[in-house]
N, C-alpha and C positions, 0 to 999 in steps of 0.2 A: 441216878444220883438222888439221894434223899435229903440232902442238906442244901439250903438256899441261904447264902450269906446275906447279911443286911449291911447297908450303909457302906462304910469304907473297908469292910472285911472281905476276905477271899478264902477259898478252900484250896489246899495244896495237897496233891498226892505225893507222898515222900518217896524219894529215889535213894535207895540204899546203895552204898559203894560196895564194891565186890568183897567177898569174904575171904579171898585167897590173894596172897602176895604174888609178885612176879616170879619169885623163887618156888612157888607151889605150896607155901605154908598157909594153912587155914587159920583164920582169925576167929576166936571164940566171940560169941555175942557180948560177953562181959568186957571184952577189951575193945570193942568198937566205939567210935565216937558217935554222938548223936548226928543224924543227917541234917544237912544245912541246905539241901536243895531239893527242889520238887517241881512237879508240873502243876500248873494252874488249871483246875477242873471247874471252877465257878467263881464269879466275882459278884460283888454287891452292886447296888445302884450308884454308889459314889457319895462324896460329901455333899451335904446340903449347904449352900452358900447363904449369906445374909439376906439376899433378895429372893430366896426360895428356889433358885435354880440349882441343878445338879452339876457338880464338877465331874468331868469324865475320868474314869479309872485309868491310871498309867500303865497297868498290866492287862493283858488279854488272855482269855482261855486258850491253852495249848502252849503257852510260853513256859520255859524252864527258868526258874528264879533261884536266887540265893537269898537266904534270910537269916536273921539274927539267931544265934545258937539256942537260946532259951526263950525265944518268941513263941506266942500262940498257945493254943490248947490242942492236945492230941485227941483224935476221935477214932476208935477202931469200928469199922463196919465190915463184917465178914472177916475175910483174910487180909484185907488191906487197912493200912493206917493213913489217915488223913490229919492234916493240921489246919485249923482255923486261926487266921492271924489277921492283923490289921495291915493295910497296905504300907503304912510307915515302917513296918518291920522288914519289908522287902529291901535288901541291899543292892540288888541288880538283877538284870535279865541276861541270861547266857545266850550268845548268838553263835 
C-alpha cells in the first residue's frame, strides 16, 4: 500500500456489488449505483485532542464499513479503486 492516511482519515478498498441480477440479467456500468461499502485497508493516527493526546480511531484495518454516498476522494492505483475519507463519513461497520 502506497497511501498512508493522516489524522482522522482512512483508506477504503471499494467493494462492488455484483453486476448480475438473481434472474441472470447483467447490469451495465452506466446503470450501477456508486458503491457505498468497502474494506478498511489503512487508518490515520486519529484526532488530536486539546491536551495533545490522540483519540483512538473507531474503525480498524480489515473491517467492512458503509459510508456516505458522495463522501471522500476516489484514488485509482493499478486495477483497484480506493477511497480516502474522513472517519466522520463512516455510517457503520458491517458485522
